[in-house]
C-alpha positions, 0 to 999 in steps of 0.5 A, spaced: 499 147 547 499 148 555 506 145 557 511 147 563 513 154 564 521 154 565 526 161 565 533 161 562 539 165 561 543 165 554 549 168 552 548 174 547 549 171 541 544 165 542 539 171 545 540 174 538 539 168 534 533 167 537 531 174 536 534 173 529 529 167 528 523 171 530 524 177 526 524 173 520 517 171 521 519 163 522 516 163 529 512 168 533 515 167 540 521 164 543 518 158 546 516 156 539 524 157 538 526 153 544 521 148 543 523 147 536 530 146 537 529 141 542 524 137 538 529 137 533 534 134 537 530 129 540 529 127 532 536 127 532 537 123 538 532 117 535 536 118 528 542 117 532 540 110 536 537 107 530 544 108 526 548 105 531 543 099 532 545 098 525 552 099 525 551 094 531 547 089 527 552 090 521 557 088 526 553 082 529 552 079 523 559 080 520 557 083 513 562 089 515 568 083 512 564 080 506 564 083 499 558 085 495 558 078 492 558 073 498 552 079 501 549 077 495 550 069 495 547 069 502 541 073 502 540 067 496 541 062 501 536 065 507 531 066 502 531 059 498 531 057 505 525 061 507 522 059 501 522 066 497 526 064 492 
């Protein structure tokens, strides 16, 4: 995979941790370790954005203040209006 070369300064504990990952055989180079960390951080950011959007949706719809029975009644009413029930 072609990419952009970068020079990084790492703290001693981080450099040692990266070397441990390579020594364990999980990765073959520092680049693989760093790219994997960045991929994981990007995935976490996507999940974080989705959770925030879900929380905002719940807040907008007022479900936070409704009990399970009231929510179920609302779902059933919507399904009836949409012809699904």
